[in-house]
C-alpha positions in Angstrom: -1.6 -14.1 29.7 -3.0 -12.1 27.4 -0.6 -11.3 24.3 0.9 -7.4 23.9 0.3 -6.2 20.6 1.9 -3.4 19.1 0.2 -2.0 16.0 2.5 0.9 14.1 0.6 3.1 11.2 -3.1 3.9 11.5 -3.9 3.6 7.9 -6.1 0.7 6.3 -3.6 -2.2 7.5 -3.5 -0.7 10.8 -6.7 -0.4 11.7 -7.6 -3.7 10.2 -5.3 -5.2 12.8 -6.5 -3.0 15.5 -10.1 -4.0 15.1 -9.4 -8.1 14.9 -6.8 -8.1 17.6 -9.8 -6.2 19.8 -12.4 -9.0 18.3 -10.5 -11.4 20.4 -10.1 -10.1 24.1 -9.7 -13.7 25.6 -6.1 -13.4 23.4 -5.1 -10.4 23.4 -4.9 -7.3 24.9 -6.7 -4.1 23.9 -3.5 -3.0 20.8 -1.6 0.1 21.0 -1.3 1.7 17.2 1.3 4.4 17.5 0.6 7.0 14.3 3.2 9.7 13.4 0.2 11.7 11.9 -2.4 14.1 13.9 -5.4 11.5 12.0 -6.0 7.6 11.0 -6.1 7.0 7.7 -2.4 6.8 6.1 -2.6 7.4 2.6 -6.3 8.3 1.9 -5.9 11.0 4.7 -5.7 14.2 1.9 -3.1 17.2 3.1 -2.3 20.0 1.0 0.6 21.2 2.4 3.8 19.3 0.4 6.7 17.5 2.3 4.1 15.5 4.6 3.9 11.6 4.1 0.7 12.4 2.3 0.8 11.3 -1.5 -2.8 12.2 -1.9 -3.7 14.3 -4.7 -6.9 16.7 -4.6 -9.5 15.2 -6.8 -8.3 11.8 -7.1 -10.8 8.5 -7.5 -10.2 5.2 -7.0 -9.4 2.7 -9.4 -10.8 -0.1 -8.2 -14.6 0.3 -7.5 -16.2 0.2 -4.0 -17.9 -3.3 -4.3 -14.5 -5.1 -3.7 -12.5 -2.0 -1.9 -14.3 -2.6 1.2 -13.2 -5.1 4.2 -15.1 -8.1 4.1 -17.1 -7.6 6.9 -17.7 -3.7 6.6 -19.6 -2.2 3.5 -19.3 1.0 2.1 -22.8 2.8 1.7 -24.4 1.2 -1.5 -25.8 4.4 -2.2 -22.3 5.7 -3.6 -21.1 5.5 -6.9 -18.7 2.5 -7.2 -15.4 4.8 -7.9 -15.2 7.4 -5.2 -13.7 10.6 -4.3 -10.8 9.8 -1.7 -12.4 11.7 0.4 -15.3 9.3 0.7 -12.6 6.2 1.3 -11.2 8.8 4.2 -14.8 8.6 5.4 -15.3 5.1 5.5 -12.1 4.1 7.5 -13.4 6.9 10.1 -16.7 4.9 10.1 -14.5 2.1 10.5 -12.6 3.0 13.4 -15.5 4.4 15.4 -17.8 1.4 14.5 -14.9 -1.1 15.9 -14.0 1.7 18.8 -10.5 1.8 17.7 -9.7 5.2 18.5 -9.1 4.9 22.3 -6.3 2.7 21.3 -4.6 5.3 19.0 -1.4 7.4 20.1 -1.7 10.2 17.5 1.6 12.2 16.6 4.0 9.4 17.9 6.4 7.9 15.7 8.1 4.3 16.1 11.9 5.1 16.7 13.3 1.5 17.2 11.8 -2.0 17.3 14.0 -4.4 18.5 14.6 -7.9 19.9 14.3 -9.2 23.6 13.7 -12.2 25.7 15.6 -15.3 25.4 15.9 -17.9 23.4 12.4 -19.8 24.5 10.4 -16.8 24.1 10.8 -13.2 22.3 9.3 -10.3 22.7 9.5 -6.6 21.3 11.2 -3.3 22.2 8.9 -0.3 20.9 10.3 3.0 21.3 8.3 6.0 20.7 8.5 9.8 20.7 5.8 12.1 21.2 5.2 15.3 19.8 7.3 17.0 22.6 10.3 14.7 21.9 10.0 12.3 24.9 11.0 8.4 24.4 9.0 5.5 26.0 9.7 2.0 25.3 7.5 -0.8 25.9 7.9 -4.3 25.9 5.4 -6.7 23.7 4.2 -10.0 22.1 4.2 -9.4 18.6 4.4 -6.1 16.8 2.5 -5.4 13.4 4.1 -3.3 11.0 1.5 -1.7 9.0 3.1 1.7 8.2 2.3 1.2 4.4 4.4 1.9 1.5 3.5 5.3 -0.7 5.5 8.1 1.5 9.0 7.5 0.2 8.8 8.0 -3.1 11.5 6.3 -5.6 13.8 8.9 -7.8 15.3 7.2 -10.6 18.8 8.0 -11.3 18.9 10.4 -14.3 22.5 11.5 -15.8 22.8 15.6 -15.6 19.6 16.2 -14.1 21.0 19.0 -11.8 21.3 20.3 -15.5 17.4 20.4 -15.9 16.4 24.3 -15.6 13.1 24.0 -15.0 10.6 22.4 -11.9 11.4 18.0 -11.0 9.1 17.0 -8.8 7.4 13.2 -7.9 4.0 12.4 -7.9 4.2 12.1 -4.2 4.3 16.2 -3.9 1.4 16.8 -6.7 -1.7 17.7 -5.3 -3.6 19.2 -8.4 -3.3 20.9 -11.9 -4.3 24.1 -12.0 -0.2 25.4 -11.2 0.6 23.9 -14.3 -1.4 25.1 -16.8 0.3 26.9 -20.0 3.5 24.8 -19.2 5.1 21.4 -20.6 5.6 18.8 -18.6 6.8 15.4 -19.0 5.4 12.5 -16.8 8.1 9.9 -16.5 7.0 6.2 -15.3 4.1 4.2 -16.5 2.4 3.8 -12.9 -1.0 4.4 -12.7 -0.8 7.9 -11.3 1.2 8.8 -14.0 -1.8 7.9 -16.8 -4.4 9.9 -14.3 -2.3 13.0 -13.8 -1.6 13.3 -17.0 -5.3 13.3 -18.0 -5.6 15.7 -14.8 -3.1 18.2 -16.9 -4.8 18.0 -20.3 -7.8 19.0 -19.2 -6.1 22.6 -17.7 -4.2 22.9 -21.1 -0.9 21.5 -19.7 1.2 20.2 -22.5 1.6 16.6 -21.8 4.8 14.7 -23.0 4.8 11.0 -22.7 8.4 10.5 -23.6 10.4 7.0 -24.7 12.0 6.6 -22.0 14.6 10.3 -20.6 18.1 9.2 -21.0 19.5 11.9 -20.0 19.9 15.8 -19.5 22.0 17.7 -21.6 24.7 20.4 -20.1 22.1 23.2 -22.2 19.2 21.9 -19.9 17.5 20.3 -23.0 16.2 16.4 -22.6 18.1 13.3 -24.3 15.7 10.3 -24.9 16.3 7.1 -25.6 15.6 7.0 -29.0 18.1 9.5 -29.7 15.6 12.6 -30.0 15.8 15.6 -27.7 13.2 17.9 -26.7 12.2 20.7 -24.1 9.7 20.8 -20.8 9.6 22.9 -18.0 8.5 19.9 -15.7 9.7 16.9 -15.0 7.5 14.6 -12.9 8.3 11.4 -11.9 5.2 9.1 -11.5 8.2 6.5 -10.7 6.3 5.1 -7.6 7.7 4.6 -3.8 10.4 2.3 -1.8 10.1 0.4 1.2 11.3 2.2 4.0 11.7 0.8 7.7 14.0 3.3 9.7 12.7 1.9 13.0 13.9 -1.8 11.8 17.5 -3.4 11.7 17.1 -6.0 8.7 20.6 -8.0 9.3 18.9 -8.6 13.3 15.8 -9.7 11.8 17.8 -11.9 9.5 15.7 -9.7 6.9 16.8 -7.4 3.8 15.2 -4.3 3.2 15.7 -3.2 -0.1 13.6 -0.6 -1.9 11.6 -2.9 -3.9 11.9 -6.0 -1.9 11.8 -7.1 1.7 13.0 -11.1 2.0 12.4 -13.8 3.0 9.5 -13.4 4.4 7.3 -16.1 4.6 4.0 -15.8 3.0 5.1 -12.4 2.3 4.5 -12.0 6.1 7.3 -12.5 8.5 10.8 -13.6 8.7 10.8 -17.4 9.2 12.9 -16.9 12.6 10.5 -14.7 14.0 6.8 -15.6 13.8 5.7 -12.3 15.8 7.0 -10.1 13.9 4.4 -9.2 10.7 4.6 -6.7 7.6 0.8 -6.0 6.7 0.2 -4.9 2.9 3.7 -5.3 1.7 2.4 -7.0 -1.9 1.8 -5.0 -5.0 -1.1 -5.3 -7.4 -3.4 -6.4 -5.2 -6.9 -5.4 -3.8 -5.8 -3.9 -0.8 -8.5 -4.1 2.0 -9.7 -7.5 1.5 -5.9 -8.7 1.4 -5.3 -6.3 4.8 -7.8 -8.7 6.5 -6.8 -11.7 5.1 -3.4 -11.7 6.6 -4.3 -9.6 9.7 -6.6 -13.0 10.6 -3.8 -15.5 9.5 -1.1 -13.4 11.7 -3.3 -13.4 14.3 -3.8 -16.8 14.2 -0.3 -17.8 14.1 -0.3 -16.4 17.4 -3.2 -17.5 18.7 -1.5 -21.1 17.6 -4.7 -22.1 15.4 -2.1 -21.9 12.3 0.3 -24.8 12.5 3.5 -23.5 10.7 6.2 -25.2 9.1 9.6 -25.7 11.0 12.0 -22.3 10.5 13.8 -24.5 8.1 10.7 -25.7 5.4 9.5 -22.2 5.4 13.3 -20.5 4.3 13.4 -23.6 1.5 9.5 -22.8 0.9 10.3 -19.1 0.1 13.7 -19.7 -2.0 11.8 -22.5 -3.9 8.9 -19.6 -4.6 12.0 -17.3 -5.6 13.5 -19.8 -7.4 10.4 -20.2 -9.9 9.6 -16.4 -10.1 13.4 -16.3 -11.7 12.8 -19.6 -13.5 9.8 -17.3 -15.4 11.7 -14.2 -15.9 10.5 -12.0 -12.5 13.3 -9.7 -11.5 13.5 -9.7 -7.8 12.6 -5.9 -7.7 9.2 -7.4 -8.9 9.0 -10.2 -5.9 6.0 -8.5 -4.0 3.8 -8.0 -7.9 1.1 -10.5 -6.9 -1.8 -9.4 -9.4 -3.3 -12.8 -10.8 -1.5 -14.9 -7.6 -3.2 -12.2 -5.0 -6.3 -14.8 -5.6 -5.0 -18.2 -4.9 -2.4 -16.6 -1.7 -5.6 -15.2 -0.3 -7.5 -18.3 -0.5 -4.2 -19.8 1.2 -4.4 -17.9 4.1 -7.9 -18.5 4.7 -7.9 -22.2 4.3 -4.7 -22.0 7.0 -6.8 -20.1 9.4 -10.1 -21.4 8.6 -11.9 -18.2 7.7 -14.4 -17.4 5.3 -12.4 -16.9 1.6 -13.5 -14.2 -0.7 -16.4 -14.7 -2.4 -15.4 -15.2 -6.1 -17.3 -12.2 -7.4 -14.3 -9.8 -6.0 -11.8 -11.4 -8.5 -14.4 -11.3 -11.3 -15.4 -7.8 -10.4 -11.4 -6.8 -10.5 -10.7 -8.6 -13.7 -13.2 -7.1 -15.5 -12.4 -3.3 -13.9 -8.8 -3.7 -15.0 -10.4 -5.0 -18.8 -12.6 -1.9 -18.4 -9.5 0.1 -17.7 -7.3 -1.2 -20.6 -10.1 -0.4 -23.0 -11.3 2.9 -21.8 -9.0 4.0 -19.3 -10.3 7.9 -19.8 -14.0 7.1 -18.6 -14.1 3.8 -17.3 -14.8 5.2 -13.8 -18.4 6.0 -15.1 -19.5 2.7 -14.8 -21.0 1.5 -11.4 -21.2 -2.0 -10.4 -23.7 -4.0 -7.9 -22.9 -7.6 -6.2 -25.7 -9.9 -7.6 -24.6 -12.7 -5.1 -20.8 -14.5 -3.7 -20.3 -15.3 -7.8 -22.3 -12.9 -10.0 -22.3 -8.6 -10.4 -23.6 -6.6 -12.6 -23.2 -3.1 -14.5 -26.1 -0.4 -13.1 -26.8 2.6 -15.0 -23.8 2.7 -17.2 -23.0 6.0 -18.1 -20.1 5.8 -20.8 -19.4 9.4 -22.7 -19.0 9.0 -25.9 -15.1 9.9 -26.4 
């Protein structure tokens, strides 16, 4: 019997899952991809209206070059520059979707309301309840569920004492679309996320007075701002560039034995599935990664688990492995909320998945160029995107026509 797989989300991770499921017709029925919006692309799909799931802003360009961003078997157009406007990434995902004939398997405007455990002790199945645009609900049974709903739609807004006293506008970068409305205003940027730096540079270009502050402690009764160093200031706008939180309203964490918190979901074996349920996969939870290649590795490994080609340790061993990892991180001083921040760990992780599931590992040049771009970003935060790169081999890259402007 072919396995039926539900894929929640039609962004990059969901499309990747669907593409690999479709490539294995002897093991899997065509997937059902549930997408709550009217289009694919997830966070890459720009929507000028605020209050949607989109966190994309008009002039965003990628902070990784296309040479390391692409799915391993699907390159970007080589004529494009290395750092792309978001529209080019959306076009790339449209091509990926078309090339692998994924669209017929996507149900648009169909949010998932609930994912429930079914089946007995021998065989776990999943009841997925979704609703269409008319509100009609439908429940179906699947052998496996891939959660690919991303984590860039529910903003993290820290608690600031007295915030209700602030007289100006308060918003999260999730609601920021372009700089012009802030021209001539003073804007306090809170948070050190990558978006904070990029938005600061955008605002400065239109004559906004951008304040980078030493930590906002509270808002005083008169609406002035009190900072951690004791100083007091004023601003027209408070903009939180403080990232996002995990939110899976369709899952019951208690039923799954999973603690779903704002910044961490645990315990998950290899950051992918609860040890008790190796048929519920979270794709793309990790942060500070090279996203599309990372999704690709996770999906291939997960399908290997479902096909039986990846042999898992016992449930107790998997739980012990997760505990040991978390203990090691705690000893290194890593806060629990940062357990999913990978950074340097991502390369060994992807290699490990490739070895276990017997698929080709990422070529070393991906890591080499990724790390070079991080270095350039620290040195030239304003113009590192003007450099273009080319991959020469599996281990080497080179710079093409450097166009770094003088400061």
